[in-house]
Structures are given as structure tokens and as C-alpha cells.
N, C-alpha and C positions, 0 to 999 in steps of 0.2 A: 567498453566491453560488457555484457548483461554478466553478473554474477549468479542471482537466483530471480527466479519466478514462482509465484504462487497462486493461488485461483480461490475464489468466494464464490458462489452464485454466478450472477455475470460481471465480476470482478476481476482482474488481477494486479499485481503489484509486481513493479519489474525491478530490481534490486541492480542500480552499477556499483561501483567502489564506494562510492560518498555520498549517493542519491537514490531517492526512491523515486518512481512514475506509478500510479494509481490509472487505470484504466479501467471504464462499464464499458459492457456493448447493447446495443439499443439496436432489436430488431429492425426500425426503420433508417437505421443509418450508419450501423456498422458501430466500429472499436473509435471512442472518445477519452482522450487523456482529460485527467478531471484535478487530478491532480499532482503538484510536484516539492519533494520535500527541500530544504535548503540544505547548501552543501555541510555532511558531517567533516566532524575534526578526526574521525578515524572509519577503517574502511568494514565496511559492513558483512558481518558473517551470517545471521538469520533474520528469518522474513515473517512476521503472519498477520494473515489479513482476516477479517473479519465483517461481512457485507451485512449483519444482520443483529445488529446490538438493539437489546430492547431494550428501553426508560427512556432512552436519552432524550436532549430536552431538542432535538431536532425532530424528533420522529422518523419517518424511512428513510431522511439523511444521513443520519448519525452511520458511521463507518468506525470499525477500528483499526488499523495499522501500525505494530510493532517492529522498530529497527533494532538486532542486539549485535555488541563485538565486545567479545570475552565479558566483562562483566556491568558494561555499561548497556542500559537500554533506556530507549525513545519511544513515548508512543504517539 
């Protein structure tokens, strides 16, 4: 069951109980799944997504996803 959905520009992150899936939309092909996190040892409470990370080593391909539960945070 989906717990949280958040979006930024043409990206969305969908959080389930213990993993996150990221999708992006392209006008020509629609929604594409581009990332699935490994299964976490705890239940996700919060998600943040930034699709416009400046100055990263991958240029336009840099994205940032953070998931948290209590005091645990994974980027």
C-alpha cells in the first residue's frame, strides 16, 4: 500500500512501507520508473525529493531523494 507521494518538476517519489520508487514523465513516452530503493529495515514516515540538484557530478542527471523514520535519514 502506498504511504506517501511527493513530486518535484517532472519527477515523483512513491513511498511504500519499506522502499521508495521514483518515476519521471516524458511527453513522448509518459511515466517511466527510474529508481527503486533497496528494502529498508524500518517503516518510512517522510519523503523529500529534489529534481534540480545543482553542481552535482552527473549534471542534469543528479536527483536527491531522502527518506526518514524517527531520527533515521537515508539520502
